[in-house]
C-alpha angles and dihedrals in degrees: 000000000000130000087249090056091053093047093047091050094046093046093049092045090056091051091048090051088054088072088063092043091055093051091047094046093244126141117281114239125212109190112242132213090251090060088066101029091246127151122232094268096047091047092048091049090050091055091048092047094051090046094047091049088053094242095121143018114217144176116210147150117249133217121184089356098303132094114260103163117040111201097179138359131180132186117241129213087262089054090052090050089052089054092050093047092048101038089132087072089064 
């Protein structure tokens, strides 16, 4: 299991938990680069990767071609399937 696998799983799990947070009226959490000790480029590439794989939908501002401020992010059905298939990472 790679560091990327752990980060992908954690990021998607947070977005999945947002569905419960919305129903319960709690604050929505968008994982930040600091949560994973990533620099701007690595974080931006993570967002693009998750989006390109179809695991998330996201709205963000770009700088130098990569996301640097994520305004919203939601897990997709493919993202939920990834979590189910990789539950051992949890």
